[in-house]
N, C-alpha and C positions, 0 to 999 in steps of 0.2 A: 504493500500500500504506500503510495507517495505521501510524504509528510507535507506540512504546511509550506515549507520553503520550496520543495519540488513543485508543488501545485502553482505557487506564485511564479516561479521561473518559467513554467509552461505558459502562464498567462502573459508575462512580460514579453516572451519571445513571439507571441502571437499578436502583440499590440499593433494597432493601425491608427493610433490617435493622431499622429502627425502626417499621415500618408499624403495629404495635399501639399505638404511643404518639403517633401523629401525627393530630390532629383532622381535618385536611384531606387526609390521605394523603401518600404520599411524592412529592416533586417537588424533587430536588436542583438547586440553583441555584448555579452557579459559572462562571468562565471562566478559561482558562489556555492557554498556548502555551509551547513550549520556547524561544521567542525573547523572552519577556516580560522587561522590564527593571525594572518596578515590581510588587511583590507587595503586595496589600492583604489582610490577614488580619482578618476581621470576626467578628461573633458568630453570627448566624443570620438567614435571610431573614424579613422581616415578611410580613404577610398580602398586601399589594399586590404585593410581589416574588413571592410564591408564585403569585398569580393570573396574573402576566404572564410569569414565568420569566426575568425580566431583573434581574440584581443591582443593588441600590441604585436601583431605579426608583421612587423615592419622594422625599418632602421631605428625608429624611436624605441621599439621594444628591445632591440639588441643593446642599445645604450642603457636603457632602464635596468635590464638584467645585470649588466656590468656594474652599474651604480649599486645595486642591491647585493651583489656578490652571490647570486644564485644562478643555477643553470636552467636550461630550457625545461627539463622535466619537473623540477621543483616549481618553477613559475606557473606551469600549466596544471599543477596538481590542485584541483579545486577544493580538495579536502583540507588543504593548507593555506591556499592563497585565493582570496576573493577579489575580483576585478569588476568594479561597478562604476560606470561613467555617469557624468551629469546628464548626458544625452546618449541614449543607447544606440541610436542610429546615425549613420553618416549624414551630416547636415548639408553637404554640398561644399563647393569651393568658391571663394571670392578672390578679389585681387591680391590680397596678402597671404593667401593660404586657405585652409579650411575655415568654413563659417563657424560661428559660435554654436554650442549645443542649443537645441531648440528648448525654449523655456518651459514647455508643458511636461517634459519627461521626468525630471527629478522630483517635482512636487507630487506627481502622480504615483511614482513607484518607491522612492526612497523611504517615505514614512512607513511603508508596509514591509520593505525588504531589510533595511538596515537593523531594525530591532531583532530580527531573526538571527543575526550573526553574533551570537552571544559569546563566542569563544575568542573573538578578536582581541589581540593583545596590543596591536599597533596599527594605526591608520595613516597611510601615506596620502597626502592631498596634493595632487599634481596640477599645476597651472592655475591661472587666475580665476577661471570660472568655477573650478572645484573649490578653491580657497574661499571664494565669495559664498558658495552654497554650504560648505561644511564648517568653515571656521567663522563665518559671518564677517569676513573682511570686506569692507565697502569697496564696490567696484570703483576703479580709479586709483586705489592705493597701489603704489608701485610693488610689483612682484618681489623685487629685491628687498624691500622693507619687510614684507611678510616672511620671506625665507630667512632673513637675518634675525627675525624674532622667533626662531625655531625653539629656543629654550622654553619660552612662554607656552608654546603650543604642545611641546613634548610633555610638559607637566600634566597634560590632559590626554596623553596617549596618541597624539596626532603630530605628524611631521610634515610641514609644507615643503614642496620641492618645485623647482622650475620644470617645465615640460622638457623631456629628453629629446625633443625634435632637433634635427641638424640645423634648423633655423636659429636655434639658440646658441650656436657656437660662440658668437660674439659675447653673449651674456657670460658664458663660462670663462672666456678670456678676461673680461672686465672684473670678474668676481672670483679670483683664484682661491679665496677662503673656502668656497664651496667644496672644492676637491681636496684641499689640505685639511680642513677642519671638520666639515659636515659629513663628507662621504665615509670616513672611517667610522664615525659614530653611527651613521645610517646602517652600514653593514653589520656592525655589532648588535644594534637593536633589532634588525631584521632576523639575524641568526637566533637571537634570544627568543623572539616571538615565535618563530617557526619551530623551535625545539623546546618550547615551554611544556611543562608536564600538564597532562590533562586534568 
């Protein structure tokens, strides 16, 4: 018998709420389990992720896995890692890259989904849209300021990160503290969360 979370995931994956606004049609992409220890809240799937149906199945995902210090198999083990975007479907592409997550998605599904992830030890909050939705950071606040305030958020089990997109190479160059100071701690906390005793 499917449990409450399994039923909800079936419902989310069948969602057509935003069908009129999705250039490639609906294809919600996420992974979750009631036993997941690490929660990654991201922005929205890109075109390649939409095409494959696999979260972070792109260059951004390769960089993210490197940041976290975990391999492909661990990352895609839904019993340990939940990946829940602010927008579950590819929103389309604009002049500067992918469009923002559609605003209907997170308010519809997060209040029902996130409380079911009761074993989560650490939540990674990736990019400005996720940080606005999960951390309550006002839109317009610089991402750099939010990530630099990581100690404040980590006290509540959440860690803000920039998006691992190749478009953010310049941000990484301008903020070397991210790699020297935050990445070692990120890897340590991810390992601790994933190997926490049940």
